[in-house]
N, CA, C and O of each residue as an XYZ file, in Angstrom:
464
protein
N     128.551    145.668     -8.196
C     128.328    144.833     -9.364
C     127.048    145.204    -10.105
O     126.989    145.080    -11.328
N     126.024    145.657     -9.383
C     124.752    145.970    -10.029
C     124.558    147.467    -10.226
O     123.428    147.947    -10.312
N     125.645    148.188    -10.296
C     125.576    149.627    -10.471
C     126.126    150.059    -11.811
O     125.825    149.465    -12.846
N     126.942    151.107    -11.778
C     127.423    151.751    -13.000
C     128.273    150.840    -13.879
O     128.390    151.098    -15.077
N     128.863    149.793    -13.334
C     129.703    148.892    -14.125
C     128.933    147.690    -14.657
O     129.492    146.868    -15.383
N     127.654    147.580    -14.303
C     126.835    146.460    -14.750
C     126.610    146.556    -16.258
O     126.297    147.631    -16.770
N     126.766    145.446    -16.967
C     126.586    145.394    -18.415
C     125.103    145.242    -18.745
O     124.547    144.151    -18.619
N     124.462    146.330    -19.166
C     123.040    146.294    -19.493
C     122.739    145.537    -20.779
O     121.574    145.307    -21.101
N     123.765    145.150    -21.511
C     123.557    144.389    -22.743
C     123.220    142.937    -22.496
O     122.881    142.215    -23.434
N     123.305    142.493    -21.254
C     123.102    141.089    -20.928
C     121.769    140.890    -20.194
O     121.721    140.928    -18.964
N     120.688    140.679    -20.959
C     119.369    140.493    -20.356
C     119.355    139.342    -19.357
O     118.678    139.420    -18.332
N     120.096    138.273    -19.648
C     120.112    137.117    -18.746
C     120.579    137.527    -17.348
O     120.061    137.036    -16.345
N     121.554    138.424    -17.292
C     122.061    138.889    -15.992
C     121.059    139.805    -15.299
O     120.897    139.742    -14.081
N     120.397    140.646    -16.061
C     119.362    141.521    -15.503
C     118.267    140.669    -14.868
O     117.788    140.977    -13.777
N     117.875    139.598    -15.551
C     116.772    138.755    -15.092
C     117.135    137.890    -13.881
O     116.261    137.255    -13.292
N     118.402    137.863    -13.511
C     118.809    137.122    -12.312
C     118.503    137.892    -11.027
O     118.545    137.319     -9.938
N     118.198    139.180    -11.146
C     117.877    139.980     -9.967
C     116.462    139.623     -9.536
O     115.502    139.946    -10.235
N     116.325    138.966     -8.400
C     115.000    138.516     -7.950
C     114.850    138.646     -6.435
O     114.439    137.707     -5.753
N     115.182    139.799     -5.938
C     115.135    140.004     -4.496
C     114.072    141.043     -4.155
O     113.901    142.005     -4.905
N     113.362    140.879     -3.057
C     113.388    139.799     -2.074
C     112.626    138.573     -2.586
O     111.502    138.684     -3.076
N     113.257    137.411     -2.464
C     112.752    136.176     -3.065
C     111.372    135.770     -2.564
O     110.626    135.113     -3.289
N     111.021    136.150     -1.338
C     109.702    135.751     -0.829
C     108.557    136.513     -1.509
O     107.401    136.101     -1.413
N     108.868    137.612     -2.192
C     107.846    138.392     -2.893
C     107.965    138.301     -4.412
O     106.962    138.413     -5.116
N     109.160    138.102     -4.918
C     109.468    138.233     -6.340
C     109.568    136.867     -7.025
O     110.339    136.004     -6.606
N     108.783    136.687     -8.074
C     108.891    135.518     -8.950
C     109.227    136.041    -10.341
O     108.598    136.974    -10.840
N     110.209    135.433    -10.943
C     110.729    135.964    -12.188
C     111.962    136.772    -11.825
O     112.696    136.343    -10.934
N     112.238    137.876    -12.430
C     111.504    138.469    -13.542
C     111.590    137.585    -14.788
O     112.516    136.790    -14.952
N     110.611    137.749    -15.640
C     110.467    136.886    -16.798
C     111.036    137.470    -18.075
O     111.527    136.741    -18.936
N     110.970    138.779    -18.194
C     111.386    139.398    -19.457
C     111.781    140.855    -19.218
O     111.218    141.536    -18.361
N     112.751    141.310    -19.988
C     113.095    142.731    -19.995
C     112.102    143.410    -20.935
O     112.046    143.090    -22.122
N     111.330    144.334    -20.409
C     110.340    145.069    -21.198
C     111.012    146.207    -21.944
O     110.731    146.437    -23.121
N     111.903    146.921    -21.259
C     112.576    148.065    -21.878
C     113.831    148.380    -21.077
O     113.863    148.226    -19.856
N     114.854    148.822    -21.782
C     116.040    149.312    -21.081
C     116.544    150.570    -21.749
O     116.492    150.717    -22.970
N     117.032    151.472    -20.921
C     117.570    152.738    -21.374
C     119.054    152.769    -21.038
O     119.425    153.154    -19.929
N     119.917    152.367    -21.981
C     121.353    152.351    -21.698
C     121.901    153.726    -21.311
O     122.776    153.825    -20.450
N     121.391    154.787    -21.944
C     121.911    156.115    -21.615
C     121.426    156.582    -20.245
O     122.158    157.277    -19.540
N     120.212    156.213    -19.860
C     119.700    156.564    -18.540
C     120.025    155.515    -17.486
O     119.862    155.748    -16.288
N     120.489    154.352    -17.950
C     120.877    153.234    -17.097
C     119.737    152.768    -16.193
O     119.916    152.603    -14.987
N     118.545    152.555    -16.803
C     117.434    151.979    -16.075
C     116.778    150.915    -16.933
O     116.885    150.926    -18.159
N     116.098    149.997    -16.264
C     115.478    148.844    -16.918
C     114.102    148.609    -16.319
O     113.905    148.760    -15.113
N     113.149    148.238    -17.170
C     111.820    147.815    -16.720
C     111.666    146.341    -17.073
O     112.000    145.926    -18.183
N     111.162    145.553    -16.128
C     110.953    144.120    -16.337
C     109.516    143.737    -15.997
O     108.832    144.433    -15.246
N     109.075    142.619    -16.562
C     107.811    142.001    -16.181
C     108.102    140.902    -15.176
O     108.940    140.036    -15.426
N     107.414    140.928    -14.037
C     107.630    139.937    -12.988
C     106.343    139.733    -12.198
O     105.371    140.468    -12.371
N     106.350    138.738    -11.339
C     105.245    138.548    -10.404
C     105.703    139.049     -9.043
O     106.795    138.716     -8.581
N     104.861    139.849     -8.408
C     105.146    140.350     -7.070
C     103.971    139.921     -6.191
O     102.827    140.310     -6.429
N     104.266    139.130     -5.191
C     103.214    138.566     -4.338
C     102.135    137.890     -5.190
O     100.937    138.066     -4.967
N     102.598    137.116     -6.167
C     101.748    136.315     -7.063
C     100.855    137.140     -7.983
O      99.867    136.618     -8.500
N     101.175    138.408     -8.200
C     100.436    139.251     -9.142
C     101.377    139.755    -10.228
O     102.482    140.204     -9.924
N     100.955    139.688    -11.498
C     101.806    140.211    -12.571
C     101.943    141.719    -12.459
O     100.968    142.422    -12.195
N     103.152    142.208    -12.660
C     103.405    143.638    -12.520
C     104.676    144.020    -13.270
O     105.308    143.184    -13.917
N     105.030    145.273    -13.174
C     106.267    145.803    -13.749
C     107.175    146.279    -12.628
O     106.717    146.827    -11.625
N     108.460    146.062    -12.814
C     109.452    146.566    -11.875
C     110.469    147.407    -12.622
O     110.700    147.204    -13.814
N     111.076    148.351    -11.920
C     112.092    149.212    -12.524
C     113.306    149.248    -11.601
O     113.181    149.137    -10.381
N     114.472    149.404    -12.199
C     115.710    149.512    -11.426
C     116.667    150.418    -12.173
O     116.743    150.379    -13.401
N     117.400    151.237    -11.428
C     118.422    152.112    -11.983
C     119.789    151.489    -11.729
O     120.061    151.017    -10.625
N     120.639    151.485    -12.733
C     121.984    150.903    -12.650
C     123.015    152.029    -12.711
O     123.633    152.263    -13.749
N     123.189    152.716    -11.597
C     124.164    153.789    -11.503
C     124.811    153.718    -10.134
O     124.399    152.923     -9.289
N     125.813    154.535     -9.913
C     126.566    154.530     -8.674
C     127.179    153.144     -8.480
O     127.302    152.390     -9.445
N     127.555    152.802     -7.279
C     128.223    151.515     -7.047
C     127.261    150.341     -6.989
O     127.599    149.242     -7.430
N     126.066    150.557     -6.451
C     125.152    149.431     -6.245
C     123.855    149.517     -7.022
O     123.112    148.536     -7.067
N     123.556    150.643     -7.633
C     122.271    150.815     -8.298
C     121.190    151.106     -7.282
O     121.451    151.173     -6.080
N     119.962    151.279     -7.777
C     118.856    151.631     -6.903
C     117.561    151.036     -7.449
O     117.303    151.174     -8.645
N     116.750    150.395     -6.650
C     116.918    150.215     -5.220
C     117.813    149.022     -4.888
O     118.088    148.162     -5.725
N     118.248    149.008     -3.643
C     118.966    147.858     -3.102
C     118.609    147.750     -1.623
O     118.249    148.734     -0.976
N     118.718    146.551     -1.118
C     118.398    146.299      0.282
C     119.439    145.361      0.863
O     119.635    144.248      0.376
N     120.102    145.827      1.909
C     121.144    145.033      2.572
C     122.197    144.551      1.578
O     122.710    143.437      1.688
N     122.507    145.405      0.612
C     123.525    145.081     -0.380
C     123.036    144.239     -1.545
O     123.820    143.900     -2.432
N     121.743    143.894     -1.560
C     121.174    143.103     -2.656
C     120.413    143.998     -3.625
O     119.650    144.871     -3.210
N     120.626    143.777     -4.911
C     119.872    144.494     -5.929
C     118.412    144.067     -5.852
O     118.114    142.876     -5.754
N     117.500    145.041     -5.897
C     116.065    144.752     -5.843
C     115.346    145.543     -6.936
O     115.948    146.379     -7.609
N     114.060    145.269     -7.103
C     113.211    145.984     -8.054
C     112.281    146.922     -7.304
O     111.788    146.592     -6.225
N     112.042    148.100     -7.884
C     111.000    148.995     -7.401
C     109.746    148.590     -8.161
O     109.730    148.610     -9.391
N     108.705    148.226     -7.439
C     107.474    147.765     -8.079
C     106.621    148.976     -8.438
O     106.267    149.789     -7.584
N     106.304    149.069     -9.719
C     105.505    150.195    -10.208
C     104.035    149.988     -9.877
O     103.522    148.886    -10.070
N     103.347    150.999     -9.391
C     101.917    150.868     -9.100
C     101.138    150.511    -10.362
O     101.417    151.030    -11.443
N     100.171    149.630    -10.214
C      99.359    149.201    -11.366
C      98.709    150.384    -12.080
O      98.548    150.355    -13.300
N      98.339    151.415    -11.342
C      97.699    152.589    -11.942
C      98.621    153.305    -12.924
O      98.146    154.086    -13.749
N      99.933    153.056    -12.852
C     100.888    153.708    -13.753
C     101.321    152.837    -14.932
O     102.014    153.322    -15.827
N     100.931    151.576    -14.949
C     101.401    150.673    -16.007
C     101.147    151.216    -17.408
O     102.081    151.326    -18.203
N      99.899    151.558    -17.723
C      99.588    152.024    -19.081
C     100.306    153.322    -19.419
O     100.809    153.478    -20.531
N     100.360    154.245    -18.485
C     101.037    155.514    -18.735
C     102.501    155.279    -19.066
O     103.028    155.855    -20.017
N     103.148    154.443    -18.290
C     104.564    154.158    -18.533
C     104.752    153.420    -19.851
O     105.608    153.793    -20.653
N     103.962    152.376    -20.081
C     104.105    151.613    -21.325
C     103.801    152.478    -22.549
O     104.448    152.327    -23.586
N     102.827    153.378    -22.441
C     102.506    154.275    -23.559
C     103.660    155.199    -23.893
O     103.783    155.643    -25.035
N     104.506    155.497    -22.925
C     105.635    156.395    -23.147
C     106.877    155.712    -23.685
O     107.891    156.372    -23.916
N     106.819    154.402    -23.890
C     107.989    153.660    -24.369
C     107.826    153.271    -25.833
O     106.713    152.982    -26.273
N     108.914    153.259    -26.590
C     108.836    152.874    -28.007
C     108.817    151.348    -28.153
O     109.816    150.737    -28.532
N     107.661    150.743    -27.845
C     107.531    149.292    -27.908
C     106.809    148.862    -29.173
O     105.874    149.523    -29.625
N     107.247    147.764    -29.728
C     106.551    147.126    -30.842
C     105.141    146.756    -30.364
O     104.980    146.267    -29.245
N     104.129    146.981    -31.190
C     102.743    146.783    -30.776
C     102.444    145.333    -30.403
O     101.704    145.096    -29.448
N     102.985    144.373    -31.114
C     102.716    142.977    -30.761
C     103.359    142.636    -29.414
O     102.786    141.883    -28.627
N     104.543    143.185    -29.149
C     105.192    142.974    -27.863
C     104.392    143.655    -26.757
O     104.200    143.081    -25.685
N     103.929    144.865    -27.010
C     103.119    145.599    -26.032
C     101.845    144.824    -25.705
O     101.443    144.749    -24.544
N     101.211    144.248    -26.723
C     100.009    143.458    -26.499
C     100.301    142.245    -25.622
O      99.491    141.876    -24.771
N     101.442    141.638    -25.831
C     101.829    140.487    -25.019
C     102.056    140.913    -23.566
O     101.649    140.205    -22.645
N     102.697    142.052    -23.358
C     102.889    142.573    -22.004
C     101.527    142.829    -21.349
O     101.324    142.495    -20.182
N     100.597    143.422    -22.104
C      99.253    143.670    -21.574
C      98.572    142.368    -21.169
O      97.930    142.301    -20.121
N      98.708    141.335    -21.994
C      98.108    140.027    -21.682
C      98.699    139.457    -20.394
O      97.985    138.832    -19.610
N      99.983    139.666    -20.170
C     100.621    139.237    -18.929
C     100.080    140.036    -17.743
O      99.717    139.464    -16.715
N     100.029    141.345    -17.890
C      99.607    142.208    -16.782
C      98.143    141.996    -16.389
O      97.770    142.242    -15.242
N      97.317    141.545    -17.326
C      95.911    141.263    -17.009
C      95.706    139.822    -16.549
O      94.585    139.438    -16.212
N      96.766    139.022    -16.528
C      96.669    137.640    -16.073
C      96.230    136.657    -17.137
O      95.996    135.484    -16.843
N      96.115    137.125    -18.382
C      95.698    136.247    -19.474
C      96.770    135.210    -19.800
O      96.449    134.079    -20.167
N      98.036    135.587    -19.668
C      99.137    134.645    -19.838
C     100.039    134.717    -18.608
O     100.098    135.737    -17.922
N     100.729    133.627    -18.347
C     101.626    133.565    -17.187
C     102.981    134.178    -17.525
O     103.280    134.478    -18.680
N     103.778    134.353    -16.495
C     105.136    134.839    -16.695
C     105.960    133.886    -17.530
O     106.786    134.321    -18.332
N     105.749    132.590    -17.355
C     106.489    131.618    -18.167
C     106.081    131.685    -19.625
O     106.920    131.512    -20.509
N     104.797    131.934    -19.895
C     104.343    132.112    -21.278
C     104.940    133.394    -21.866
O     105.336    133.420    -23.031
N     105.002    134.428    -21.078
C     105.600    135.689    -21.507
C     107.062    135.463    -21.877
O     107.530    135.947    -22.907
N     107.767    134.738    -21.045
C     109.187    134.474    -21.249
C     109.431    133.651    -22.510
O     110.414    133.884    -23.214
N     108.558    132.699    -22.805
C     108.736    131.829    -23.977
C     108.764    132.600    -25.278
O     109.429    132.191    -26.230
N     108.047    133.712    -25.331
C     107.961    134.484    -26.555
C     109.199    135.303    -26.858
O     109.323    135.873    -27.942
N     110.119    135.365    -25.901
C     111.340    136.133    -26.118
C     111.119    137.619    -25.951
O     110.012    138.081    -25.672
N     112.188    138.344    -26.127
C     112.151    139.796    -25.963
C     111.614    140.459    -27.204
O     111.424    139.837    -28.249
N     111.376    141.751    -27.052
C     110.884    142.661    -28.086
C     111.063    142.066    -29.419
O     110.708    142.683    -30.423
């Protein structure tokens, strides 16, 4: 369900992936998705710290997954700016993501502003 047949057009469904629940809060917003590459980056809290997660939606289950559950690969904080700089993001949206990643706004505040 979370692999090659997953509909990437439905952000609400993407945001339902929150495993493992003891570490993951959110995700709050889809930061970027690549339909042709079938990967998505989201803003979420991991162990109570704001961060970015990435997931690939290919094959039968996508990657990463654990025990048959779709999960997020947590991107190292040292790579956040490099990755965000490489994406075609609207500057006001990028600034909002930065405010989330620095802890200036919460995930719920990030979510209220909507997507890109």
